[in-house]
N, C-alpha and C positions, 0 to 999 in steps of 0.2 A: 503494498500498498503506499503511498506517496507520503513524505512526510511535509506536508503542508508548512510548519514553521521553518524548515531551512529554505524555503524558495523564497523569493525577496518579493516584495510587495508589487512594485511595477512588470514584474515577471507576472504574476497572479493575475493581474488585472487585464495586461493584454492578452492572455491565454484564455481566463475566461470570456472576455468578450469577442474573440473569434470564437470560441466555442459556442457560444449564445449566436451568434451570426449563422455559423454552422448549420446546429440543432434548425435555425428557423429555417434556412433555404432547404432543408432536408424535409424540414415539415410540412410545409411548400411542395413538394415536387409529387413526396406519397399523396398529400392530400388531391393535390392536380389527376393524378392517377384514378386515386379513388373518386372523384368527380366522373372523369370518365367510365368507371365501371358500375357509376350509380350508387357511391357511397353513401351512408346514412350521418347527418348531422351530430357533431359531437361535442356541441355547446357544454351541455351538461356535464363531462367530462373532463373538458377542459378547465371551466372553471372550480371540479373536483381537486384536481392538480394543481391549481393556485392557489386555492384555498390550502390545501397541503404545504404548498410552499411559502406562504404569508406565517401558516404556523411554525412552521421549523425554524424562519428567519426571526420570529419573534422568541423562540425558545430559544436560540442560538447568543441572539443580543443580550437576553436576560442572562445568560452565562457571563458572555462578555462583561458586562455593566458588574457584576457582582465581583467579578475577578480584580476590576480596575480600581471599586470602592476599596476593597479589600488590600489591595497593592499600598493605595494611599491613604489608609489608616495607617497600613503600618509602617509609613515613614512617618506619619505622627506621633505615632505612639513612641517609637525608638528614640524622635528628636526630643520629646517630652522625658522619656527614660535618662536619655546624656543630661538634659539639662538639672532633672531633681537631682542624679548623682551628682555634677560639676557644684549644683549650690550646696547640698551636703556635705560635699567634699570640703569645702571651703571652713568648715569648721572645727575641721581634724586639728590635732596638733604636728606642728613640724617635725620630722618633714613629708609629713603623708599628705598635706593638704597639697602642697608644692607637685609632689610624685601622682597624686592621684588628678589634678588638672592637665600635666603635661602628658598623661598615657591617655584623655578624654579626648584631647586634643587632636592627636593623631589619630584617636579612635574614631571618631565624626569625619575626620579628613578623609580617611578608609572607606567610610561607608557611604559617603558621596559618589563614589566610584563604582558601586556595586551593580547599581541600576543596567549601567552602562556597559558590565561586563556578563550579562545574563546571556549574552548568545556566542559567547566566547569562554569557551571551558578551562581552558589554562588559563586564563586570565581570571575569572572567576576563580578557580581552585587557590591561586594566589591569594586575594583579595581575603579568603574564608580564613586560610590558613594565619596570616597577618593580623586577622581580627581577633580570631581564636588565642593567637599567642599575648597578644594587649589585655585580652579578657584575663587571660592565665597570670599575667602581671599585676591585673587590679586585683585579682581575688589573694594572689599571694601576699600583697602588702596590706591588703584588709585582715588577713589572717595573724601578721604579724602586729597590728594596730591591735587588734581584740587580744593576744595575748601579752601586751604591754597596758592594753587600756580597756580592761575589759568591764569596767563600771562607768565608764565615760556612755551619758545616753549619746551623743553623736556617734558614737561608734555604732551603736547597735540602726540607728537610722540609715549611717551611711551604706552599710553592709546590707540591708533591707531594698537601697533603690539600686543598690551595684547587682542582685538577684534578679531584679525585674530588667535590669539592661541587658544580663546574660541569656533570661528567659526570650529576650525579643531579639537576640541574634537566629533563631531559629526561625519566629514568628513574620520575621521579614524573608529569609529563604523562602519560607514556602511558599508565602504571596508571592514572588517573585518568579517560582518554579510551575505554580498551577493555570494551568492555561484549558481552553475548552480542546475537548480531546478531539484529536483528529480524526476520530472516526464521523464525529457528528459533523466537523467540516466538509470532510468527503462525501459525506450522505446529503449535507445542504447543496454541494455544487451538483450532486448528479442528480437531485430534485428539481433543481432549478434548470438544468438542461433538458430534462423531460419536457418539464412547462413549458419550458418555450419552444420544442417541438411540436407539443399540442396546439400552440397559440400558432404556428407557422402550419400546421396540418387544416386548422380550421382555416387559416386564410385562402389552404389551396382551395378546400371546399366552395370558399363563397368571394369566385373573382372580382368581385366589385368591392370586397374591402380593400382597402390602401393597406400597405404595409410600413409607412414611417410610425404610427402610433406601436407596432411592435418592433420595430427597431428603435424605439425610445424607451421602450420596457427592458428591452435585453440591457440598454448602456444602465439602467437605472438599479437593474438587480443586479449587475456587476459592482456597481458603484456602491450599493449595500453592502453586498457581500466583502468586497473589500474594507470598509467601515469596520465591520464585525473583526476582521483580521486585523486590520490597525489596533483598534483598542485590547487587542488579546497580545499585542507584542511589547512589554515596558519599553525594550530601548531603541524599536527603529518604527519609521511613522510618521504618521503627523502628529498621530494625539500621544502625549506624555504625560506621565505622572509628575507633577509639580514636586523638584526637590528642594521647595523654601523651607519648609521648617528644618530641615537640617542645615540648610546654607546657616537661618537665622542664630540656629544653635549654637554653629562652628564662629560664625560675628561677636556672639555673648559670649564663647568661651576664649578667646583671644580677647576681650577687655576686660573679662571678669580678674587674671592676673595683675593688670597693672593699676 
């Protein structure tokens, strides 16, 4: 089965548009042959297939929007977790306050590059390893802090926020990796080609119907399917999850130690 996530969006759009036009013309050819043989009108079946396509498009849009919102919420939650850990870290005794701030700055800068690396496995693995290394350093420093200052209230609050930050690591990765299942996308394109073929078949049966609305329908269907794919890809295309919460957090961390 074709893995659509590995194909660029312009190629998919061009191929789907050409496929729509081919299916339309093939449908017209079959419809003309059926008309000469006294074929029946298939308007009811045509409407049913188009209704099925509309249902599949709505289902796919719902999945892609849900995953888009999940990725956006994950970035906001991670930015809040970093900010909380940094603010509580300022209450720690020296030198733990400076160590915490330095490591969190490096961690935030690293997380800003995570979305862009999702389609590059080697770079993604490097960023995850580096993030885990920084979290390990933060946790090791927190263990030292807890051993030397066990009764200090800020220590407990800081460790709690650090725990939340560590949990956000996997939540963010899970959100980035969550996509519309490939089988759903392939089925969606298959139904779209069949539907536009039935439209062409209906045109062939009724020679007085104009083709230009059918061509426009094929273009719109290809554009809507491209929109679904675009929304489902975090790092490519025209629709991106805003990194503004992490950018703002990085800026606040740079000013926090000044």
